N, C-alpha and C positions, 0 to 999 in steps of 0.2 A: 441497598446494594443489589446489584444484579450480576449474573454470571455471563461472561462472554467466552466462547470457545476459541482456543488457540489452534488455528488451522494448519500452521506450519511456519517455516522460515521464509523470510523475504530478503531480496537482494536488489541493489540499485545498479550493480555492475554486470549482471547477466540474468537471462530469463530462467525461470524456475517453474516446477510443476506444483499444482495445488489440487487437492481432491475436493473440488467445490461443485460436485454434480447436483447435490440437493442438501437442504438444511438438515435432514435427518442424519446424514453422515457426520456433520459437525458435532453432534452430541456424543460421538465416540472419542473425541479429542479432549485433552485436559482443558480446564477453564480457569479464568482469573476473575476476581471480583472487581467490579468498577462501580463508580457512583451511579445511582439509578437514572440520572438524567442523560447518560451517554446513549447515543443512538446507534452505536456500533452493532453490526451484524456478526462480526468475528474479529479476531486479532491475529496478527502475524508478528513473529519475532525477527527484528532487523538484525542481520548478520554481517553487515559491512558498514563503512563510514561515509557513504555517499550523501547522507543528509546531515552530516556533522555541523555544517554551517548554519543549519536551522535549529541547532541544539538537540538534535536527535542522534543518539549514539548506538553503536552495536550493542545488542543486549536489551534495548528498549522494545517494549511491545507497542506495535502500531494498531490502533483501534480503527477498523475499516467499516465505513458506512456505504450503503449503496446509493446514497443521494447526498446532495449538499444544497443548502438554501443560499449559500454564497457562491460567487464565481470561483471556479477551480484554478484560474490563472495564478501561477506562482505558488501553487499548493502541491504537496505530494499526493499522487494518485496511484492506484493499482491499475496497470494496463494489461489487457489480454491480447495476445497475437498468436494465432494458430494454436490455441490450446495451452500456451505457456504464458507466464506472468512476469512482470517486472514492476518495481516501485521507482517512480521518477517524479520530478517536479514538472508540472504542466507549464512550459514556457510559452507555447503558442499552440492553440487548438483551433483549427478551422476546417471547413468542409473538404479541403484539398489535401493538406498534409499537416501533421502535428509534430511539434518539437518538444522533446522531453529532456531534461537535464538533471544533473546532481549539483551539489555545492562544491565538488572537487574539480579543480582545473585539469586534473589528470584524466577525467572522464570526458569522452567525446559526446556532444549532444546526439541524441537519438532522434532521427528524422524518419517518420513513418507515414505512409499514405493513410489518410483517414478511413478509407474504405476497408483497410486490412486490420483495423484495431477496434477495440472496445474499451472504454474506460469503465472498468468493472467495479471500482470503488474509490472512495476519497478517504484520506487519513483524517479522521474526525477527532482524534485524541492520541495521547502518548502516555504510557505508563513507564516511567524511567527505570532503567537498570533492573528489570524484573529478574534477569539471570546474570550471573557473573560472566 
């Protein structure tokens, strides 16, 4: 088993702040135990239902890695824009603009110029219902 630090809460409906200036700050946060094969750099607690169609519920811990060996299309990713973050599904990523969605029909797709964003991480695993 290995420890992964829980850096904060995550949302698919709005941008949020994360204290991810350096890895040393992560050690100040609580941690969860995961299988030693996980490549996650940190975890986030999902606080809404925007990924419910993927079987990911509010209260689940999202394990976030800073790389993916597989394509990220149609996978949940952590996006950074102007110092804030959001978790969305990468529907279309290209050099001009990117489209990010949720599994809820109520959420409008997020279309962002590629030059203004950074994909800061990929959801590499989920720990279900870590918190009620």
